[in-house]
PDB file as gemmi writes it, atoms N, CA and C in Angstrom:
CRYST1    1.000    1.000    1.000  90.00  90.00  90.00 P 1                      
ATOM      1  N   MET A   1       0.821  -1.053  -0.241  1.00  0.00           N  
ATOM      2  CA  MET A   1       0.377   0.013   0.106  1.00  0.00           C  
ATOM      3  C   MET A   1       0.631   1.110  -0.059  1.00  0.00           C  
ATOM      4  N   TYR A   2       0.569   2.279  -1.180  1.00  0.00           N  
ATOM      5  CA  TYR A   2       1.235   3.909  -1.021  1.00  0.00           C  
ATOM      6  C   TYR A   2       0.606   4.660  -0.039  1.00  0.00           C  
ATOM      7  N   ASP A   3       1.205   5.340   0.788  1.00  0.00           N  
ATOM      8  CA  ASP A   3       0.584   6.994   1.665  1.00  0.00           C  
ATOM      9  C   ASP A   3       0.686   7.342   0.475  1.00  0.00           C  
ATOM     10  N   THR A   4      -0.248   8.136   0.097  1.00  0.00           N  
ATOM     11  CA  THR A   4      -0.539   9.457  -0.645  1.00  0.00           C  
ATOM     12  C   THR A   4      -1.015  10.468   0.273  1.00  0.00           C  
ATOM     13  N   SER A   5      -1.179  10.545   2.220  1.00  0.00           N  
ATOM     14  CA  SER A   5      -1.507  11.752   2.160  1.00  0.00           C  
ATOM     15  C   SER A   5      -0.872  12.884   1.760  1.00  0.00           C  
ATOM     16  N   ASP A   6       0.324  12.879   1.633  1.00  0.00           N  
ATOM     17  CA  ASP A   6       1.082  13.977   1.484  1.00  0.00           C  
ATOM     18  C   ASP A   6       1.563  14.271   0.231  1.00  0.00           C  
ATOM     19  N   ILE A   7       0.683  13.891  -0.873  1.00  0.00           N  
ATOM     20  CA  ILE A   7       0.389  14.234  -2.297  1.00  0.00           C  
ATOM     21  C   ILE A   7      -0.122  15.253  -2.516  1.00  0.00           C  
ATOM     22  N   GLY A   8       0.154  15.811  -3.388  1.00  0.00           N  
ATOM     23  CA  GLY A   8      -0.553  17.311  -4.426  1.00  0.00           C  
ATOM     24  C   GLY A   8      -1.049  16.550  -4.883  1.00  0.00           C  
ATOM     25  N   VAL A   9      -0.572  16.184  -6.151  1.00  0.00           N  
ATOM     26  CA  VAL A   9      -0.958  15.631  -7.879  1.00  0.00           C  
ATOM     27  C   VAL A   9      -0.693  14.624  -7.914  1.00  0.00           C  
ATOM     28  N   LEU A  10      -1.642  13.748  -7.960  1.00  0.00           N  
ATOM     29  CA  LEU A  10      -1.088  12.212  -8.804  1.00  0.00           C  
ATOM     30  C   LEU A  10      -1.626  12.336 -10.594  1.00  0.00           C  
ATOM     31  N   LEU A  11      -0.035  12.390 -11.570  1.00  0.00           N  
ATOM     32  CA  LEU A  11       0.303  12.381 -12.039  1.00  0.00           C  
ATOM     33  C   LEU A  11       0.233  11.156 -13.603  1.00  0.00           C  
ATOM     34  N   GLY A  12      -0.587  10.351 -13.797  1.00  0.00           N  
ATOM     35  CA  GLY A  12      -0.604   9.306 -14.821  1.00  0.00           C  
ATOM     36  C   GLY A  12      -0.286   9.568 -15.804  1.00  0.00           C  
ATOM     37  N   LEU A  13       0.785   9.261 -16.234  1.00  0.00           N  
ATOM     38  CA  LEU A  13       1.759   9.024 -17.392  1.00  0.00           C  
ATOM     39  C   LEU A  13       1.098   7.383 -18.660  1.00  0.00           C  
ATOM     40  N   ASP A  14       0.716   7.363 -19.920  1.00  0.00           N  
ATOM     41  CA  ASP A  14       0.554   6.616 -20.700  1.00  0.00           C  
ATOM     42  C   ASP A  14       1.611   7.090 -21.144  1.00  0.00           C  
ATOM     43  N   VAL A  15       2.672   5.739 -21.278  1.00  0.00           N  
ATOM     44  CA  VAL A  15       3.497   6.241 -22.274  1.00  0.00           C  
ATOM     45  C   VAL A  15       3.988   6.277 -23.499  1.00  0.00           C  
ATOM     46  N   GLY A  16       3.950   6.251 -24.130  1.00  0.00           N  
ATOM     47  CA  GLY A  16       4.367   6.132 -25.537  1.00  0.00           C  
ATOM     48  C   GLY A  16       6.088   6.305 -26.391  1.00  0.00           C  
ATOM     49  N   LYS A  17       5.385   5.748 -27.898  1.00  0.00           N  
ATOM     50  CA  LYS A  17       7.265   6.150 -27.873  1.00  0.00           C  
ATOM     51  C   LYS A  17       7.666   7.401 -28.623  1.00  0.00           C  
ATOM     52  N   GLY A  18       6.636   8.417 -29.351  1.00  0.00           N  
ATOM     53  CA  GLY A  18       6.548   9.605 -29.690  1.00  0.00           C  
ATOM     54  C   GLY A  18       6.141  11.060 -28.628  1.00  0.00           C  
ATOM     55  N   GLU A  19       5.112  10.176 -27.760  1.00  0.00           N  
ATOM     56  CA  GLU A  19       4.575  11.068 -26.968  1.00  0.00           C  
ATOM     57  C   GLU A  19       3.880  10.625 -25.786  1.00  0.00           C  
ATOM     58  N   HIS A  20       3.619  11.092 -25.016  1.00  0.00           N  
ATOM     59  CA  HIS A  20       2.649  10.324 -23.329  1.00  0.00           C  
ATOM     60  C   HIS A  20       1.393  11.224 -23.610  1.00  0.00           C  
ATOM     61  N   ARG A  21       0.413  10.601 -22.929  1.00  0.00           N  
ATOM     62  CA  ARG A  21      -0.756  11.207 -22.356  1.00  0.00           C  
ATOM     63  C   ARG A  21      -0.670  11.244 -20.716  1.00  0.00           C  
ATOM     64  N   ALA A  22      -0.903  12.793 -20.660  1.00  0.00           N  
ATOM     65  CA  ALA A  22      -0.404  12.823 -19.149  1.00  0.00           C  
ATOM     66  C   ALA A  22      -1.781  13.048 -18.426  1.00  0.00           C  
ATOM     67  N   HIS A  23      -2.616  12.606 -17.107  1.00  0.00           N  
ATOM     68  CA  HIS A  23      -3.850  13.465 -16.541  1.00  0.00           C  
ATOM     69  C   HIS A  23      -2.940  13.275 -15.116  1.00  0.00           C  
ATOM     70  N   GLY A  24      -3.609  14.715 -14.543  1.00  0.00           N  
ATOM     71  CA  GLY A  24      -3.041  15.125 -13.271  1.00  0.00           C  
ATOM     72  C   GLY A  24      -4.302  15.447 -12.681  1.00  0.00           C  
ATOM     73  N   LEU A  25      -4.340  14.908 -11.499  1.00  0.00           N  
ATOM     74  CA  LEU A  25      -5.507  14.313 -10.490  1.00  0.00           C  
ATOM     75  C   LEU A  25      -5.305  15.307  -9.175  1.00  0.00           C  
ATOM     76  N   THR A  26      -5.677  16.123  -8.369  1.00  0.00           N  
ATOM     77  CA  THR A  26      -5.441  16.174  -7.044  1.00  0.00           C  
ATOM     78  C   THR A  26      -6.225  15.330  -6.240  1.00  0.00           C  
ATOM     79  N   PRO A  27      -5.849  15.252  -4.455  1.00  0.00           N  
ATOM     80  CA  PRO A  27      -6.485  13.857  -3.797  1.00  0.00           C  
ATOM     81  C   PRO A  27      -7.666  13.890  -3.972  1.00  0.00           C  
ATOM     82  N   ALA A  28      -9.007  15.207  -4.249  1.00  0.00           N  
ATOM     83  CA  ALA A  28     -10.098  15.358  -4.286  1.00  0.00           C  
ATOM     84  C   ALA A  28     -10.730  15.149  -5.508  1.00  0.00           C  
ATOM     85  N   ALA A  29      -9.651  14.470  -6.059  1.00  0.00           N  
ATOM     86  CA  ALA A  29     -10.285  13.407  -7.571  1.00  0.00           C  
ATOM     87  C   ALA A  29     -10.996  15.015  -8.924  1.00  0.00           C  
ATOM     88  N   LYS A  30      -9.957  16.337  -8.639  1.00  0.00           N  
ATOM     89  CA  LYS A  30      -9.694  17.648  -9.540  1.00  0.00           C  
ATOM     90  C   LYS A  30      -9.017  17.274 -10.380  1.00  0.00           C  
ATOM     91  N   ALA A  31      -9.708  17.126 -11.928  1.00  0.00           N  
ATOM     92  CA  ALA A  31      -8.792  16.975 -12.731  1.00  0.00           C  
ATOM     93  C   ALA A  31      -8.284  18.722 -13.153  1.00  0.00           C  
ATOM     94  N   VAL A  32      -6.808  18.464 -12.838  1.00  0.00           N  
ATOM     95  CA  VAL A  32      -5.405  19.467 -13.031  1.00  0.00           C  
ATOM     96  C   VAL A  32      -4.542  19.448 -14.718  1.00  0.00           C  
ATOM     97  N   TYR A  33      -4.558  18.222 -15.227  1.00  0.00           N  
ATOM     98  CA  TYR A  33      -3.708  18.219 -16.193  1.00  0.00           C  
ATOM     99  C   TYR A  33      -5.168  17.283 -16.897  1.00  0.00           C  
ATOM    100  N   GLY A  34      -4.291  17.665 -18.503  1.00  0.00           N  
ATOM    101  CA  GLY A  34      -5.223  16.444 -19.368  1.00  0.00           C  
ATOM    102  C   GLY A  34      -4.479  16.581 -20.549  1.00  0.00           C  
ATOM    103  N   LYS A  35      -3.160  16.085 -21.001  1.00  0.00           N  
ATOM    104  CA  LYS A  35      -2.746  16.426 -22.268  1.00  0.00           C  
ATOM    105  C   LYS A  35      -2.097  15.573 -23.359  1.00  0.00           C  
ATOM    106  N   ARG A  36      -1.496  15.563 -24.074  1.00  0.00           N  
ATOM    107  CA  ARG A  36      -0.641  15.149 -24.627  1.00  0.00           C  
ATOM    108  C   ARG A  36       0.580  15.914 -24.482  1.00  0.00           C  
ATOM    109  N   LEU A  37       1.707  15.059 -24.576  1.00  0.00           N  
ATOM    110  CA  LEU A  37       3.483  15.715 -23.707  1.00  0.00           C  
ATOM    111  C   LEU A  37       4.291  14.932 -24.687  1.00  0.00           C  
ATOM    112  N   PRO A  38       5.252  15.607 -25.426  1.00  0.00           N  
ATOM    113  CA  PRO A  38       6.306  15.112 -26.026  1.00  0.00           C  
ATOM    114  C   PRO A  38       7.004  14.198 -25.400  1.00  0.00           C  
ATOM    115  N   ASN A  39       7.610  13.627 -25.934  1.00  0.00           N  
ATOM    116  CA  ASN A  39       8.913  12.399 -25.091  1.00  0.00           C  
ATOM    117  C   ASN A  39       9.813  13.739 -24.721  1.00  0.00           C  
ATOM    118  N   THR A  40       9.715  14.179 -24.880  1.00  0.00           N  
ATOM    119  CA  THR A  40      12.002  14.868 -24.780  1.00  0.00           C  
ATOM    120  C   THR A  40      11.730  15.705 -22.971  1.00  0.00           C  
ATOM    121  N   GLU A  41      13.308  15.869 -22.948  1.00  0.00           N  
ATOM    122  CA  GLU A  41      13.547  15.926 -21.560  1.00  0.00           C  
ATOM    123  C   GLU A  41      13.123  17.236 -21.070  1.00  0.00           C  
ATOM    124  N   PRO A  42      12.924  18.102 -21.672  1.00  0.00           N  
ATOM    125  CA  PRO A  42      12.813  19.987 -21.183  1.00  0.00           C  
ATOM    126  C   PRO A  42      11.197  19.569 -21.244  1.00  0.00           C  
ATOM    127  N   LYS A  43      10.146  19.119 -21.663  1.00  0.00           N  
ATOM    128  CA  LYS A  43       8.461  19.549 -21.620  1.00  0.00           C  
ATOM    129  C   LYS A  43       8.614  18.832 -20.564  1.00  0.00           C  
ATOM    130  N   LEU A  44       8.774  17.136 -20.354  1.00  0.00           N  
ATOM    131  CA  LEU A  44       8.788  16.382 -19.481  1.00  0.00           C  
ATOM    132  C   LEU A  44       9.070  17.045 -17.730  1.00  0.00           C  
ATOM    133  N   ARG A  45      10.129  17.741 -17.861  1.00  0.00           N  
ATOM    134  CA  ARG A  45      10.961  18.545 -16.704  1.00  0.00           C  
ATOM    135  C   ARG A  45       9.751  19.694 -16.307  1.00  0.00           C  
ATOM    136  N   ALA A  46       9.630  20.614 -17.664  1.00  0.00           N  
ATOM    137  CA  ALA A  46       8.630  21.662 -16.932  1.00  0.00           C  
ATOM    138  C   ALA A  46       7.212  21.139 -16.711  1.00  0.00           C  
ATOM    139  N   LEU A  47       6.915  20.153 -17.154  1.00  0.00           N  
ATOM    140  CA  LEU A  47       5.454  19.559 -16.611  1.00  0.00           C  
ATOM    141  C   LEU A  47       5.609  19.698 -15.079  1.00  0.00           C  
ATOM    142  N   PHE A  48       6.778  18.613 -14.767  1.00  0.00           N  
ATOM    143  CA  PHE A  48       6.569  18.149 -13.090  1.00  0.00           C  
ATOM    144  C   PHE A  48       7.232  19.706 -12.366  1.00  0.00           C  
ATOM    145  N   GLU A  49       8.075  20.243 -12.976  1.00  0.00           N  
ATOM    146  CA  GLU A  49       8.565  21.432 -12.147  1.00  0.00           C  
ATOM    147  C   GLU A  49       6.922  22.725 -11.897  1.00  0.00           C  
ATOM    148  N   LYS A  50       6.546  22.730 -12.982  1.00  0.00           N  
ATOM    149  CA  LYS A  50       5.214  23.379 -12.714  1.00  0.00           C  
ATOM    150  C   LYS A  50       4.186  22.805 -11.529  1.00  0.00           C  
ATOM    151  N   LEU A  51       3.987  21.520 -11.877  1.00  0.00           N  
ATOM    152  CA  LEU A  51       3.182  20.998 -10.558  1.00  0.00           C  
ATOM    153  C   LEU A  51       3.443  20.879  -9.454  1.00  0.00           C  
ATOM    154  N   LEU A  52       4.599  20.989  -9.330  1.00  0.00           N  
ATOM    155  CA  LEU A  52       5.799  20.759  -7.972  1.00  0.00           C  
ATOM    156  C   LEU A  52       5.328  22.313  -7.570  1.00  0.00           C  
ATOM    157  N   ALA A  53       5.794  23.157  -8.108  1.00  0.00           N  
ATOM    158  CA  ALA A  53       5.436  24.225  -7.716  1.00  0.00           C  
ATOM    159  C   ALA A  53       4.272  24.581  -7.842  1.00  0.00           C  
ATOM    160  N   LYS A  54       2.955  24.239  -8.037  1.00  0.00           N  
ATOM    161  CA  LYS A  54       1.561  24.984  -7.529  1.00  0.00           C  
ATOM    162  C   LYS A  54       1.008  23.838  -6.902  1.00  0.00           C  
ATOM    163  N   PHE A  55       1.848  23.071  -6.333  1.00  0.00           N  
ATOM    164  CA  PHE A  55       0.698  21.869  -5.882  1.00  0.00           C  
ATOM    165  C   PHE A  55       1.618  21.184  -4.607  1.00  0.00           C  
ATOM    166  N   GLY A  56       2.729  21.533  -4.515  1.00  0.00           N  
ATOM    167  CA  GLY A  56       3.776  20.756  -3.501  1.00  0.00           C  
ATOM    168  C   GLY A  56       4.496  19.705  -3.469  1.00  0.00           C  
ATOM    169  N   SER A  57       4.149  18.545  -4.190  1.00  0.00           N  
ATOM    170  CA  SER A  57       4.583  17.265  -4.162  1.00  0.00           C  
ATOM    171  C   SER A  57       3.365  17.084  -5.251  1.00  0.00           C  
ATOM    172  N   VAL A  58       4.084  15.810  -6.093  1.00  0.00           N  
ATOM    173  CA  VAL A  58       4.080  14.937  -7.297  1.00  0.00           C  
ATOM    174  C   VAL A  58       4.168  13.649  -7.493  1.00  0.00           C  
ATOM    175  N   LEU A  59       3.077  12.637  -7.199  1.00  0.00           N  
ATOM    176  CA  LEU A  59       3.349  11.763  -7.335  1.00  0.00           C  
ATOM    177  C   LEU A  59       3.473  10.868  -9.087  1.00  0.00           C  
ATOM    178  N   VAL A  60       3.928  10.788  -9.554  1.00  0.00           N  
ATOM    179  CA  VAL A  60       4.230  10.254 -11.212  1.00  0.00           C  
ATOM    180  C   VAL A  60       4.057   8.835 -11.103  1.00  0.00           C  
ATOM    181  N   ILE A  61       3.214   8.229 -11.782  1.00  0.00           N  
ATOM    182  CA  ILE A  61       2.461   6.539 -12.210  1.00  0.00           C  
ATOM    183  C   ILE A  61       2.730   6.480 -13.597  1.00  0.00           C  
ATOM    184  N   VAL A  62       3.526   5.998 -14.031  1.00  0.00           N  
ATOM    185  CA  VAL A  62       3.487   5.487 -15.956  1.00  0.00           C  
ATOM    186  C   VAL A  62       2.889   4.010 -15.741  1.00  0.00           C  
ATOM    187  N   ASP A  63       3.172   3.357 -16.734  1.00  0.00           N  
ATOM    188  CA  ASP A  63       2.533   2.203 -16.659  1.00  0.00           C  
ATOM    189  C   ASP A  63       3.289   1.163 -17.755  1.00  0.00           C  
ATOM    190  N   GLN A  64       5.001   1.733 -18.265  1.00  0.00           N  
ATOM    191  CA  GLN A  64       5.762   0.833 -18.591  1.00  0.00           C  
ATOM    192  C   GLN A  64       6.940   1.500 -18.014  1.00  0.00           C  
ATOM    193  N   PRO A  65       8.254   0.930 -16.872  1.00  0.00           N  
ATOM    194  CA  PRO A  65       8.908   1.633 -16.173  1.00  0.00           C  
ATOM    195  C   PRO A  65       9.369   1.831 -17.221  1.00  0.00           C  
ATOM    196  N   ALA A  66      10.177   0.587 -18.010  1.00  0.00           N  
ATOM    197  CA  ALA A  66      11.333   0.165 -19.109  1.00  0.00           C  
ATOM    198  C   ALA A  66      11.742   0.625 -20.405  1.00  0.00           C  
ATOM    199  N   ASN A  67      12.439   1.095 -20.901  1.00  0.00           N  
ATOM    200  CA  ASN A  67      12.283   1.402 -22.214  1.00  0.00           C  
ATOM    201  C   ASN A  67      11.985   2.341 -22.317  1.00  0.00           C  
ATOM    202  N   ILE A  68      10.818   3.009 -23.010  1.00  0.00           N  
ATOM    203  CA  ILE A  68      10.053   3.701 -23.161  1.00  0.00           C  
ATOM    204  C   ILE A  68       9.280   4.317 -22.097  1.00  0.00           C  
ATOM    205  N   GLY A  69       9.690   4.305 -20.989  1.00  0.00           N  
ATOM    206  CA  GLY A  69       9.019   4.763 -19.568  1.00  0.00           C  
ATOM    207  C   GLY A  69       9.832   5.057 -19.109  1.00  0.00           C  
ATOM    208  N   ALA A  70      11.297   4.678 -19.649  1.00  0.00           N  
ATOM    209  CA  ALA A  70      12.968   5.147 -18.685  1.00  0.00           C  
ATOM    210  C   ALA A  70      12.597   6.566 -18.493  1.00  0.00           C  
ATOM    211  N   LEU A  71      12.727   7.397 -19.186  1.00  0.00           N  
ATOM    212  CA  LEU A  71      12.903   9.180 -19.485  1.00  0.00           C  
ATOM    213  C   LEU A  71      11.769  10.039 -18.305  1.00  0.00           C  
ATOM    214  N   PRO A  72      10.507   9.514 -18.518  1.00  0.00           N  
ATOM    215  CA  PRO A  72       9.860  10.112 -17.622  1.00  0.00           C  
ATOM    216  C   PRO A  72      10.363   9.937 -16.419  1.00  0.00           C  
ATOM    217  N   LEU A  73      10.636   8.639 -15.980  1.00  0.00           N  
ATOM    218  CA  LEU A  73      10.875   8.675 -14.425  1.00  0.00           C  
ATOM    219  C   LEU A  73      12.270   9.213 -14.077  1.00  0.00           C  
ATOM    220  N   THR A  74      13.087   8.755 -14.736  1.00  0.00           N  
ATOM    221  CA  THR A  74      14.477   9.725 -14.555  1.00  0.00           C  
ATOM    222  C   THR A  74      14.452  11.145 -14.369  1.00  0.00           C  
ATOM    223  N   VAL A  75      13.403  11.978 -14.940  1.00  0.00           N  
ATOM    224  CA  VAL A  75      13.496  13.253 -15.377  1.00  0.00           C  
ATOM    225  C   VAL A  75      12.850  13.300 -13.829  1.00  0.00           C  
ATOM    226  N   ALA A  76      11.297  12.761 -13.753  1.00  0.00           N  
ATOM    227  CA  ALA A  76      10.796  13.141 -12.513  1.00  0.00           C  
ATOM    228  C   ALA A  76      11.247  13.023 -11.550  1.00  0.00           C  
ATOM    229  N   ARG A  77      12.172  12.112 -10.858  1.00  0.00           N  
ATOM    230  CA  ARG A  77      12.825  11.720  -9.910  1.00  0.00           C  
ATOM    231  C   ARG A  77      14.017  12.646 -10.033  1.00  0.00           C  
ATOM    232  N   ASP A  78      14.456  13.104 -10.917  1.00  0.00           N  
ATOM    233  CA  ASP A  78      15.788  14.069 -11.072  1.00  0.00           C  
ATOM    234  C   ASP A  78      14.819  15.496 -10.100  1.00  0.00           C  
ATOM    235  N   ALA A  79      13.663  15.854 -10.718  1.00  0.00           N  
ATOM    236  CA  ALA A  79      12.644  17.419 -10.350  1.00  0.00           C  
ATOM    237  C   ALA A  79      12.384  16.867  -9.181  1.00  0.00           C  
ATOM    238  N   GLY A  80      12.367  15.808  -8.606  1.00  0.00           N  
ATOM    239  CA  GLY A  80      11.943  16.052  -6.772  1.00  0.00           C  
ATOM    240  C   GLY A  80      10.665  15.286  -7.124  1.00  0.00           C  
ATOM    241  N   CYS A  81       9.795  14.855  -8.128  1.00  0.00           N  
ATOM    242  CA  CYS A  81       8.555  13.697  -7.938  1.00  0.00           C  
ATOM    243  C   CYS A  81       8.738  12.347  -7.250  1.00  0.00           C  
ATOM    244  N   GLN A  82       8.197  12.028  -6.390  1.00  0.00           N  
ATOM    245  CA  GLN A  82       7.780  10.624  -6.291  1.00  0.00           C  
ATOM    246  C   GLN A  82       7.875   9.780  -7.635  1.00  0.00           C  
ATOM    247  N   VAL A  83       7.759   8.427  -7.956  1.00  0.00           N  
ATOM    248  CA  VAL A  83       7.544   7.821  -8.492  1.00  0.00           C  
ATOM    249  C   VAL A  83       6.784   6.341  -8.479  1.00  0.00           C  
ATOM    250  N   ALA A  84       5.439   5.927  -9.357  1.00  0.00           N  
ATOM    251  CA  ALA A  84       5.557   4.690  -9.184  1.00  0.00           C  
ATOM    252  C   ALA A  84       4.805   3.816 -10.567  1.00  0.00           C  
ATOM    253  N   TYR A  85       4.748   2.163 -10.574  1.00  0.00           N  
ATOM    254  CA  TYR A  85       4.596   1.446 -11.476  1.00  0.00           C  
ATOM    255  C   TYR A  85       3.293   1.386 -11.220  1.00  0.00           C  
ATOM    256  N   LEU A  86       2.647   1.274 -12.092  1.00  0.00           N  
ATOM    257  CA  LEU A  86       1.147   0.585 -12.453  1.00  0.00           C  
ATOM    258  C   LEU A  86       1.163  -0.371 -13.647  1.00  0.00           C  
ATOM    259  N   PRO A  87       1.082  -1.862 -13.526  1.00  0.00           N  
ATOM    260  CA  PRO A  87       1.475  -2.189 -14.073  1.00  0.00           C  
ATOM    261  C   PRO A  87      -0.393  -2.330 -14.754  1.00  0.00           C  
ATOM    262  N   ALA A  88      -0.411  -2.582 -16.409  1.00  0.00           N  
ATOM    263  CA  ALA A  88      -1.632  -1.916 -17.363  1.00  0.00           C  
ATOM    264  C   ALA A  88      -2.743  -3.016 -17.098  1.00  0.00           C  
ATOM    265  N   TRP A  89      -2.194  -4.647 -16.731  1.00  0.00           N  
ATOM    266  CA  TRP A  89      -3.123  -5.821 -17.089  1.00  0.00           C  
ATOM    267  C   TRP A  89      -4.236  -5.766 -15.688  1.00  0.00           C  
ATOM    268  N   PRO A  90      -3.330  -5.002 -14.537  1.00  0.00           N  
ATOM    269  CA  PRO A  90      -4.590  -5.066 -13.762  1.00  0.00           C  
ATOM    270  C   PRO A  90      -5.683  -3.940 -13.688  1.00  0.00           C  
ATOM    271  N   ALA A  91      -5.481  -3.274 -14.489  1.00  0.00           N  
ATOM    272  CA  ALA A  91      -6.377  -2.137 -14.645  1.00  0.00           C  
ATOM    273  C   ALA A  91      -7.661  -2.496 -15.785  1.00  0.00           C  
ATOM    274  N   ALA A  92      -7.061  -3.480 -16.646  1.00  0.00           N  
ATOM    275  CA  ALA A  92      -7.915  -4.045 -17.880  1.00  0.00           C  
ATOM    276  C   ALA A  92      -8.711  -5.187 -17.037  1.00  0.00           C  
ATOM    277  N   GLY A  93      -8.884  -5.592 -15.320  1.00  0.00           N  
ATOM    278  CA  GLY A  93      -9.395  -6.039 -15.009  1.00  0.00           C  
ATOM    279  C   GLY A  93      -9.077  -7.672 -14.778  1.00  0.00           C  
ATOM    280  N   PRO A  94     -10.055  -8.585 -14.767  1.00  0.00           N  
ATOM    281  CA  PRO A  94      -9.702  -9.980 -14.692  1.00  0.00           C  
ATOM    282  C   PRO A  94      -9.256 -10.895 -15.562  1.00  0.00           C  
ATOM    283  N   ARG A  95      -8.402 -11.305 -15.601  1.00  0.00           N  
ATOM    284  CA  ARG A  95      -8.492 -12.182 -17.065  1.00  0.00           C  
ATOM    285  C   ARG A  95      -9.223 -13.329 -16.870  1.00  0.00           C  
ATOM    286  N   THR A  96      -9.881 -13.559 -18.250  1.00  0.00           N  
ATOM    287  CA  THR A  96     -11.153 -15.030 -17.784  1.00  0.00           C  
ATOM    288  C   THR A  96     -10.272 -15.618 -19.170  1.00  0.00           C  
ATOM    289  N   SER A  97     -10.376 -16.667 -19.174  1.00  0.00           N  
ATOM    290  CA  SER A  97     -10.169 -17.834 -20.482  1.00  0.00           C  
ATOM    291  C   SER A  97     -11.545 -17.871 -21.336  1.00  0.00           C  
ATOM    292  N   THR A  98     -11.813 -18.094 -22.130  1.00  0.00           N  
ATOM    293  CA  THR A  98     -13.263 -18.292 -23.121  1.00  0.00           C  
ATOM    294  C   THR A  98     -12.865 -19.057 -24.021  1.00  0.00           C  
ATOM    295  N   ARG A  99     -13.975 -20.117 -23.916  1.00  0.00           N  
ATOM    296  CA  ARG A  99     -13.380 -21.226 -25.327  1.00  0.00           C  
ATOM    297  C   ARG A  99     -14.615 -20.217 -26.458  1.00  0.00           C  
ATOM    298  N   ALA A 100     -13.651 -20.535 -27.434  1.00  0.00           N  
ATOM    299  CA  ALA A 100     -14.866 -20.631 -28.829  1.00  0.00           C  
ATOM    300  C   ALA A 100     -15.576 -21.859 -28.911  1.00  0.00           C  
ATOM    301  N   ARG A 101     -17.018 -21.059 -29.173  1.00  0.00           N  
ATOM    302  CA  ARG A 101     -17.908 -22.420 -29.322  1.00  0.00           C  
ATOM    303  C   ARG A 101     -18.834 -21.826 -30.146  1.00  0.00           C  
ATOM    304  N   PRO A 102     -19.101 -23.088 -31.112  1.00  0.00           N  
ATOM    305  CA  PRO A 102     -19.536 -23.129 -32.389  1.00  0.00           C  
ATOM    306  C   PRO A 102     -20.743 -22.373 -32.588  1.00  0.00           C  
ATOM    307  N   LYS A 103     -21.374 -21.564 -33.091  1.00  0.00           N  
ATOM    308  CA  LYS A 103     -22.709 -21.721 -33.773  1.00  0.00           C  
ATOM    309  C   LYS A 103     -23.814 -23.151 -34.127  1.00  0.00           C  
ATOM    310  N   PRO A 104     -24.995 -23.221 -33.869  1.00  0.00           N  
ATOM    311  CA  PRO A 104     -25.575 -23.509 -34.260  1.00  0.00           C  
ATOM    312  C   PRO A 104     -25.716 -23.073 -35.823  1.00  0.00           C  
ATOM    313  N   THR A 105     -25.960 -23.945 -36.556  1.00  0.00           N  
ATOM    314  CA  THR A 105     -26.425 -24.167 -38.263  1.00  0.00           C  
ATOM    315  C   THR A 105     -27.239 -24.894 -38.801  1.00  0.00           C  
ATOM    316  N   ARG A 106     -27.822 -25.155 -39.916  1.00  0.00           N  
ATOM    317  CA  ARG A 106     -29.012 -26.033 -39.793  1.00  0.00           C  
ATOM    318  C   ARG A 106     -28.792 -27.165 -40.187  1.00  0.00           C  
ATOM    319  N   ALA A 107     -27.504 -27.617 -40.507  1.00  0.00           N  
ATOM    320  CA  ALA A 107     -26.778 -28.606 -40.469  1.00  0.00           C  
ATOM    321  C   ALA A 107     -26.476 -29.572 -38.768  1.00  0.00           C  
ATOM    322  N   THR A 108     -25.824 -28.459 -37.882  1.00  0.00           N  
ATOM    323  CA  THR A 108     -25.607 -28.933 -36.526  1.00  0.00           C  
ATOM    324  C   THR A 108     -27.273 -28.193 -35.678  1.00  0.00           C  
ATOM    325  N   PRO A 109     -27.325 -28.969 -35.215  1.00  0.00           N  
ATOM    326  CA  PRO A 109     -28.640 -28.369 -34.196  1.00  0.00           C  
ATOM    327  C   PRO A 109     -28.040 -28.386 -32.629  1.00  0.00           C  
ATOM    328  N   PRO A 110     -28.476 -27.162 -32.012  1.00  0.00           N  
ATOM    329  CA  PRO A 110     -28.320 -26.687 -31.190  1.00  0.00           C  
ATOM    330  C   PRO A 110     -27.729 -27.303 -30.068  1.00  0.00           C  
TER     331      PRO A 110                                                      
END                                                                             
């Protein structure tokens, strides 16, 4: 369990190769940011520093910590943000196995 009592903004990043999708929420669930963000260090740093200045503390949450998610995490840590990783599969719900079932036709009764 992660203690978020001292967090001013939760910033979720859906990381991508060329750009990320960023959504920022306060603990009261008020949206404070929701835009596409280029995958460049200056743009990432500017966003993190702006949110830190306005809200005091930021928790950056990414869905992919390796490869394409490494730059946002590194810049966030360097800017003074806390970081966390949320795997994408739990957010999609439980995995269930489904078997293909043949559909009845005139030749095959139900």
